[in-house]
C-alpha positions in Angstrom: 17.1 24.8 -62.4 18.4 22.4 -59.8 15.0 21.6 -58.2 14.8 18.3 -60.1 18.3 17.2 -58.8 18.0 18.3 -55.2 14.3 17.7 -54.7 13.0 21.1 -53.9 13.5 24.8 -54.5 14.7 25.5 -51.0 17.7 23.2 -51.4 18.6 25.1 -54.6 18.3 28.5 -52.9 20.3 27.4 -49.9 23.2 26.2 -52.0 23.2 29.1 -54.4 23.2 31.5 -51.4 26.1 29.8 -49.8 28.0 29.5 -53.1 27.6 33.3 -53.7 28.5 34.5 -50.2 30.9 31.7 -49.2 29.1 31.3 -45.9 25.7 32.2 -44.5 23.2 31.6 -41.7 19.7 30.4 -42.0 17.9 33.6 -41.3 20.0 35.5 -43.9 19.0 33.0 -46.5 15.3 33.1 -45.5 15.4 36.9 -45.5 17.1 37.3 -48.9 14.7 34.8 -50.7 11.7 35.9 -48.7 10.9 32.4 -47.6 10.1 30.8 -44.2 13.0 30.1 -41.9 12.0 26.5 -40.9 12.4 24.9 -44.3 15.7 26.6 -44.7 17.0 25.3 -41.4 15.8 21.8 -42.2 17.6 21.9 -45.6 20.8 23.2 -43.9 20.6 20.3 -41.4 20.2 17.8 -44.2 23.2 19.1 -46.1 25.2 19.1 -42.9 24.3 15.5 -42.1 25.2 14.5 -45.7 28.6 16.1 -45.2 28.2 18.7 -48.0 28.1 21.6 -45.5 29.7 22.3 -42.2 28.7 24.8 -39.5 30.2 26.8 -36.7 28.7 28.8 -33.9 29.2 32.6 -34.0 27.5 34.1 -31.0 23.9 33.0 -31.2 24.0 32.2 -34.9 25.1 29.1 -36.7 27.2 29.9 -39.9 27.2 27.3 -42.7 29.7 26.9 -45.5 30.8 24.1 -47.9 32.8 21.3 -46.3 36.3 21.4 -47.7 37.0 17.9 -46.4 34.0 16.2 -48.0 34.5 14.3 -51.3 30.9 15.4 -52.2 31.4 19.1 -51.7 33.5 19.8 -54.8 31.1 18.1 -57.3 28.1 19.8 -55.7 29.9 23.2 -55.9 30.7 22.6 -59.5 27.0 21.8 -60.2 25.9 24.9 -58.3 28.5 27.0 -60.3 27.0 25.9 -63.6 23.5 26.9 -62.3 24.9 30.2 -60.9 26.5 31.1 -64.1 23.3 30.4 -65.9 21.4 33.1 -64.0 21.4 36.3 -65.9 23.6 39.0 -64.3 20.6 41.3 -63.8 18.7 38.6 -62.0 21.8 37.7 -59.9 22.1 41.3 -58.7 18.4 41.2 -57.6 18.8 37.8 -55.8 22.1 38.7 -54.1 21.8 42.4 -53.4 22.1 42.2 -49.6 25.2 43.8 -48.2 27.2 41.3 -46.0 30.0 43.6 -44.7 29.6 46.8 -42.7 30.1 50.1 -44.5 33.3 51.9 -43.8 32.9 54.7 -41.3 32.2 58.0 -43.0 31.6 56.5 -46.4 28.7 58.2 -48.1 25.6 56.1 -49.0 24.9 56.2 -52.7 
């Protein structure tokens, strides 16, 4: 959908992933979309240099999220939201099925 605007599919996947989860790290994006880590990291760096994303260090991982202070972040998020809403719900559940929070202790696995 957004490949024509952002130049490649990796850029689209990176932004959709961060839009869905709020924040993410490169290896999580690469794992969820089953793509190589290096293009994901390159795209994350490009968006950070452009000011659309910001990152913070969490242990040995670098966590990326949208930059709330950037004037470009809001229009990009709105564009991503349009594309995100255009994905059928069944497809969205397949794309973003990875659990991001730990399971409560003692909760049964269904």
